[in-house]
C-alpha positions in Angstrom: 96.5 142.5 53.3 97.3 139.4 55.3 99.7 141.6 57.4 96.8 143.8 58.4 94.6 140.8 59.6 94.0 141.1 63.3 95.8 138.4 65.4 93.5 135.7 66.9 93.6 135.3 70.7 94.1 131.5 70.9 94.2 131.7 74.7 90.4 132.6 74.6 89.5 129.2 73.3 92.5 126.8 74.0 94.5 125.8 77.0 97.9 127.1 76.1 99.9 125.6 79.0 100.9 121.9 78.9 98.6 119.5 80.8 100.2 118.5 84.1 101.3 114.9 84.1 99.1 113.9 87.0 96.0 115.1 85.1 96.5 112.4 82.5 95.4 109.9 85.1 91.9 111.2 84.3 91.8 109.5 80.9 94.3 106.7 81.7 91.6 104.1 82.8 89.5 104.5 79.6 92.6 104.4 77.3 94.0 101.3 79.0 90.6 99.5 78.7 90.3 100.4 75.0 93.8 99.2 74.3 93.3 96.0 76.4 89.9 95.3 74.8 91.3 95.8 71.3 94.3 93.5 72.1 92.0 90.8 73.4 89.9 91.0 70.2 92.9 90.7 68.0 94.1 87.6 70.0 90.7 86.1 70.5 91.8 82.7 69.1 94.5 82.4 71.7 92.0 81.6 74.5 94.7 80.6 77.0 96.1 84.2 77.2 92.7 85.9 77.3 92.5 85.9 81.1 96.0 87.3 81.4 95.2 90.2 79.1 92.0 90.9 81.0 93.5 90.6 84.5 96.6 92.5 83.6 94.7 95.4 81.9 92.1 95.7 84.7 94.8 95.5 87.3 96.5 98.6 85.7 93.2 100.3 85.7 92.8 99.7 89.5 96.2 101.2 90.0 95.5 104.2 87.9 92.1 104.8 89.7 93.9 104.6 93.1 96.4 107.2 91.9 93.6 109.4 90.5 91.6 109.2 93.7 94.7 110.3 95.7 95.2 113.2 93.1 91.6 114.4 93.5 91.7 114.2 97.3 94.9 116.2 97.5 94.3 118.7 94.7 90.5 118.9 94.3 88.4 118.3 91.2 90.3 117.6 88.0 88.9 118.6 84.6 90.3 118.0 81.2 88.7 119.0 77.8 89.6 117.1 74.7 91.7 118.9 72.1 92.9 121.4 74.7 89.7 123.4 74.2 88.6 125.5 77.1 85.2 124.4 78.5 82.5 124.3 77.4 83.7 124.0 73.7 85.1 120.5 73.9 84.1 117.2 75.4 85.0 117.3 79.1 86.3 114.7 81.5 85.8 115.8 85.1 86.7 113.8 88.2 85.5 114.5 91.7 85.6 112.3 94.8 82.3 110.5 94.1 83.1 109.7 90.4 86.6 108.4 91.2 85.3 106.4 94.2 82.7 104.7 92.0 85.3 104.1 89.2 87.7 102.6 91.7 85.1 100.3 93.2 84.0 99.3 89.6 87.5 98.4 88.6 88.0 96.3 91.7 84.9 94.2 91.1 85.8 93.9 87.4 89.2 92.6 88.4 87.6 90.1 90.8 85.2 89.0 88.0 88.2 88.6 85.6 89.9 86.3 88.0 86.8 84.3 88.8 86.0 83.9 85.1 89.5 82.4 84.5 88.1 79.2 86.1 84.5 79.3 85.1 84.2 80.7 81.5 84.7 78.0 78.9 87.2 78.2 76.1 84.6 78.8 73.4 83.1 81.7 75.5 86.6 83.2 75.8 86.9 83.0 72.0 83.5 84.7 71.5 84.6 87.7 73.5 84.1 87.4 77.2 87.2 89.4 78.2 86.9 92.0 75.5 83.3 92.5 76.5 84.3 92.8 80.2 86.9 95.4 79.5 84.7 97.5 77.2 81.9 97.3 79.6 84.2 98.6 82.4 85.4 101.3 79.9 81.8 102.5 79.5 81.1 102.4 83.2 84.4 104.3 84.0 83.7 106.8 81.2 80.2 107.5 82.6 81.6 108.1 86.1 84.3 110.5 84.9 82.6 112.5 82.1 81.7 116.1 82.6 79.5 116.2 79.4 75.9 115.1 79.5 75.8 113.9 75.9 79.1 112.0 76.5 77.3 110.4 79.4 74.8 109.0 76.9 77.7 107.8 74.7 79.3 105.9 77.6 75.9 104.4 78.4 75.8 103.0 74.8 79.3 101.6 75.2 78.4 99.7 78.3 75.1 98.6 77.0 76.5 97.1 73.8 79.1 95.2 75.8 76.5 94.0 78.2 74.3 92.7 75.4 77.3 90.6 74.2 78.0 89.2 77.7 74.4 88.3 78.5 74.0 86.0 75.5 77.4 84.2 75.9 76.5 80.5 75.9 73.6 80.9 73.5 71.0 79.2 75.7 67.3 79.8 75.3 66.9 81.3 78.8 69.8 83.7 78.0 68.2 84.9 74.8 64.9 85.4 76.6 66.6 87.4 79.4 68.5 89.4 76.9 65.4 90.5 75.1 63.7 91.7 78.3 67.0 93.4 79.4 67.5 95.0 76.0 64.0 96.4 75.3 63.7 98.3 78.6 67.3 99.6 78.5 66.9 100.8 74.9 63.7 102.6 75.9 65.5 104.2 78.8 68.4 105.2 76.5 66.1 106.6 73.9 64.3 108.7 76.5 67.7 109.9 77.9 68.7 111.0 74.4 65.5 112.8 73.6 65.6 114.6 77.0 69.2 115.6 76.4 68.1 117.1 73.0 65.4 119.1 74.8 67.9 120.3 77.3 70.4 121.3 74.7 67.6 123.2 72.8 66.8 125.1 76.0 70.3 126.0 77.2 72.6 125.6 74.1 75.3 123.6 75.9 76.1 120.0 76.9 78.8 120.7 79.5 77.4 119.8 82.9 79.0 122.7 84.7 77.9 125.2 82.0 74.3 123.8 82.2 74.4 124.4 86.0 75.3 128.0 85.4 72.7 128.6 82.6 69.6 127.0 84.1 69.1 129.6 86.9 69.2 132.3 84.3 66.4 130.9 82.2 62.9 132.5 82.2 60.3 131.2 84.7 58.3 129.5 81.9 61.3 127.4 80.8 60.4 123.6 81.0 63.1 122.8 83.6 60.8 120.8 85.8 59.5 118.7 82.9 63.1 117.9 81.8 64.0 117.0 85.3 61.1 114.6 85.5 62.0 113.0 82.2 65.6 112.5 83.4 64.3 110.9 86.6 62.2 108.5 84.6 65.1 107.6 82.2 67.7 107.1 84.9 65.2 105.4 87.2 64.6 102.8 84.5 68.4 102.3 84.2 68.7 102.0 88.0 65.8 99.6 88.2 63.7 101.8 90.5 60.0 101.1 91.1 57.8 100.7 89.0 60.1 100.3 86.0 62.3 97.6 87.6 60.6 94.4 86.4 63.3 93.8 83.7 66.0 93.1 86.3 64.7 90.0 88.1 63.6 88.7 84.7 67.1 88.9 83.2 69.9 88.9 85.8 69.5 85.2 86.6 69.9 84.0 83.0 73.6 84.6 82.1 76.7 83.0 83.5 77.0 83.8 87.2 80.1 85.9 86.8 78.2 88.0 84.2 75.3 88.4 86.7 77.9 89.5 89.3 79.3 92.2 87.1 75.8 93.4 86.1 74.6 93.5 89.7 77.6 95.4 90.9 77.9 97.9 88.0 75.0 98.5 85.7 72.3 99.8 88.0 74.9 101.9 89.8 75.6 103.9 86.6 71.9 104.8 86.6 72.2 105.8 90.3 75.3 107.9 89.6 73.5 109.7 86.7 70.6 110.5 89.0 72.9 111.9 91.7 75.0 113.9 89.2 72.2 115.3 87.1 69.5 115.9 89.7 71.9 117.5 92.2 74.5 119.3 90.1 72.7 120.1 86.8 69.2 120.9 88.0 68.9 121.0 91.8 65.6 122.9 91.5 64.1 119.9 89.7 65.3 117.6 92.5 63.7 119.8 95.1 60.5 119.9 93.2 60.5 116.1 92.8 61.7 115.3 96.3 58.5 113.9 97.7 58.0 111.7 94.5 61.6 110.5 94.8 61.0 109.6 98.4 57.9 107.6 97.5 59.7 105.8 94.7 62.6 105.1 97.1 60.4 103.5 99.8 58.4 101.6 97.2 61.6 100.3 95.6 63.1 99.2 98.9 59.9 97.4 100.0 59.0 95.7 96.7 62.6 94.6 96.4 62.9 93.0 99.8 59.5 91.4 99.6 60.3 90.0 96.2 63.5 88.6 97.7 61.6 87.0 100.6 59.3 85.2 98.2 62.1 83.6 96.1 63.6 80.1 96.3 66.1 80.6 93.5 69.3 82.3 94.9 69.9 84.3 91.7 66.4 85.7 91.6 66.5 86.5 95.3 69.8 88.5 94.8 68.2 90.3 91.9 65.5 91.6 94.2 68.1 92.6 96.8 69.8 94.7 94.1 66.5 96.5 93.6 66.0 97.1 97.3 69.5 98.6 97.5 68.7 101.0 94.7 65.8 102.3 96.8 68.1 102.9 99.7 70.3 105.1 97.5 67.3 107.0 96.2 66.3 107.8 99.8 69.4 110.0 100.2 68.6 111.8 96.9 65.0 112.5 98.1 66.3 114.2 101.3 69.0 116.1 99.5 71.0 117.1 102.5 74.8 116.7 102.6 74.7 113.9 105.1 72.0 112.0 103.2 73.8 112.4 99.9 77.0 111.2 101.5 75.1 108.2 102.8 73.8 107.5 99.3 77.3 107.6 97.8 78.6 105.4 100.6 75.8 102.9 100.2 76.2 102.8 96.4 80.0 102.1 96.7 79.3 99.4 99.3 76.6 97.8 97.1 79.0 97.6 94.1 81.3 95.5 96.3 78.7 93.5 98.2 76.4 92.6 95.4 79.2 91.4 93.2 80.5 89.3 96.1 77.1 87.8 96.7 76.7 86.7 93.1 80.2 85.2 93.0 79.3 83.4 96.3 76.1 82.1 94.7 78.3 80.5 92.0 80.4 78.8 94.7 77.3 77.5 96.5 76.1 76.0 93.2 79.6 74.5 92.8 79.4 72.9 96.3 75.7 72.0 96.3 74.9 71.5 92.7 71.9 73.9 92.6 70.8 77.5 92.9 67.5 76.4 94.6 67.0 76.7 98.3 64.8 73.6 98.2 67.7 71.5 96.8 70.4 72.8 99.2 71.3 72.1 102.8 74.1 70.9 105.1 76.8 72.9 103.3 78.2 74.2 106.7 80.0 70.9 107.2 81.3 70.8 103.7 82.9 74.3 104.1 82.7 76.2 107.4 84.8 78.9 105.6 82.1 79.5 102.9 79.4 79.6 105.7 81.4 82.3 107.5 82.0 84.3 104.4 78.3 84.0 103.5 77.3 85.3 106.9 79.6 88.3 106.6 78.2 89.3 103.2 74.6 88.7 104.3 75.1 90.9 107.4 76.7 93.6 105.2 73.8 93.6 102.7 71.3 93.9 105.5 73.1 96.9 107.0 74.1 95.1 110.2 77.3 96.0 112.1 80.2 95.8 112.0 80.3 95.6 108.2 80.3 98.2 105.4 76.5 98.4 104.9 75.9 99.6 108.5 77.4 103.1 108.3 75.7 104.4 105.2 72.3 103.4 106.6 73.0 105.2 109.8 73.8 108.3 107.7 70.7 108.0 105.6 68.4 107.5 108.6 70.0 110.5 110.4 69.7 112.7 107.3 66.1 111.7 106.7 65.1 112.5 110.3 66.9 115.8 110.3 65.3 116.7 107.0 61.8 116.1 108.2 61.2 113.0 106.2 60.8 110.5 109.0 58.7 108.2 106.8 61.7 107.7 104.5 63.8 106.8 107.6 61.0 104.4 108.6 61.1 102.8 105.2 64.9 102.2 105.5 64.5 100.6 108.9 61.6 98.4 108.0 63.5 97.3 104.9 66.5 96.5 107.1 64.3 94.2 109.3 62.8 92.4 106.3 66.2 92.0 104.7 67.5 90.5 108.0 64.7 88.0 107.8 65.5 87.2 104.2 69.1 86.6 104.8 68.4 84.5 107.9 66.2 82.2 105.8 68.9 82.1 103.1 71.6 81.0 105.6 69.5 78.5 107.5 68.3 76.7 104.4 71.7 76.4 102.8 74.0 75.9 105.7 72.2 75.2 109.0 69.6 72.5 108.1 71.0 69.0 107.6 70.0 68.5 103.9 67.7 69.5 101.0 64.0 69.6 101.3 62.5 66.1 101.6 65.6 64.6 103.2 65.5 63.9 106.9 68.2 65.7 108.8 70.3 63.1 110.5 73.5 61.0 110.7 73.6 59.9 107.0 73.6 63.5 105.7 76.1 64.7 108.3 78.6 61.9 107.7 78.3 62.4 103.9 78.9 66.1 104.3 81.8 65.6 106.6 83.5 63.1 104.3 83.2 65.4 101.3 85.1 68.4 102.5 85.0 71.2 99.8 88.0 72.3 97.8 87.5 75.9 96.8 89.2 76.7 93.5 91.8 79.5 93.7 90.0 81.5 91.0 87.0 81.7 93.4 88.9 82.0 96.6 91.0 85.1 95.5 88.1 87.4 94.4 85.8 86.4 97.3 88.7 87.0 99.8 89.4 90.5 98.2 85.8 91.6 98.3 84.9 90.2 101.7 88.1 91.6 103.2 87.2 95.1 101.8 83.7 94.9 103.3 85.1 93.9 106.7 87.8 96.6 106.6 85.4 99.4 105.6 83.0 98.3 108.3 85.7 98.3 111.0 87.5 101.4 109.8 85.0 103.5 107.9 86.7 106.9 108.4 88.6 106.8 105.1 85.5 106.1 103.0 83.5 108.6 105.0 86.0 111.4 104.3 85.8 110.6 100.5 81.9 110.5 100.4 81.7 113.7 102.4 83.9 115.5 99.9 81.8 114.0 97.1 78.5 115.1 98.8 79.8 118.6 99.3 80.4 119.0 95.6 76.9 117.7 94.7 75.0 119.7 97.3 76.9 122.9 96.4 77.2 122.9 92.5 79.1 126.2 92.7 82.1 124.1 93.8 81.9 121.9 90.7 81.4 124.9 88.4 84.3 126.7 89.9 86.6 123.7 89.4 85.7 123.4 85.7 85.6 127.1 84.7 87.8 128.6 87.4 85.1 131.1 88.4 82.0 131.0 90.6 78.7 131.0 88.9 
């Protein structure tokens, strides 16, 4: 009887050919970070080697992301499904130019944070898990950037959130616990909304693979609640990204943890929300994005303006930078609102720039506190004479965050303004330009107060302050100098020679604007 049983065609469900060696680069970053995090946890009592485990592991992740980016640029989108299942049966990892660019930028800033933390995180905080938390947070961020499954995107959100909860309370201070509560409540609400919306989407299309969803949605009946699900995703990811009006949790929490933790949060966490918006609204349900385009544009302009006006009103450097993070999220959303290839490319470029620049600014804030003994603009002044190098580095980063030439923030803003004007959304372009002017005013005030004036508020500028500052030349710790040099150098290099990044973001935008390319890469057929 068994002999008469028909043979099963395994090739209909499984990949029968061995996976090419280069494709394993797709899962190498997450595997390395899981292994490194587990090793650091097992050796948590050996606090002296914790930085070496973190720096070594994340350094390997940077290298693997560089190789993966080269592989994607040379061979196109790479997709791998766990267990050798054919899509959409298994959990998929899919890497395109945008995802790998974000993963590479994230690993670079995490490496810089790991180096910085070697000189600023106390032994007790190392023992309580700073480096394992950092590696697992980067694991969640990287997994989110490289997943091709919408439920797995939720899982990676959970991984990074759990890690971030641990990082924000390191130190166990009252203000940290207060900030952690505000941060946790809003992010858990957003995560719950994301999960519920994903359940509704699965009930409607019967699949969780992003490419498969993109094929099935156009085939749904007209009365299917596609627009409602798109609106719920926009709300959930908008909360994650700190978009207006659900952004109040960010300036209430980002100033409370250790400055290196704030730097990692500012560089990475909101960008995962931005990435999810770009991926889901453009690839999975482009009709929903088109229907919501005006609303997205209004939210973008409101986010930009409220962010920069909030920054202008602050005297605490950390709070000011938190509002600048919010303003940058609005700039990215502007490209999503327009939806053209050049605008989407501008959004990808600006998000990658913001990952580098915001991390660098928070690390710089830590150095300013080290030199001046405060984060308050009222209590700082005269630092130019203590360290002209820090003053110059600050000016570079402030010009970059304002989108002024010749640094990395200039080119994406040009692309976004061009795309908005060409797409008939001149009011969005005006919002970008007005925000740029207000940001320039904000950074001018920042630099003048800290470096140009002779001393803190209430102290007469004069000889006494100048002589004191001249005699106390600053010595910058190597653990601060190395990460700031790396990030500032990249920002200058990208600004002077933007062609390489532009080529990457244009490839990434082409995949988002034309989902057929993404679907074909995953399934091997056009939808």
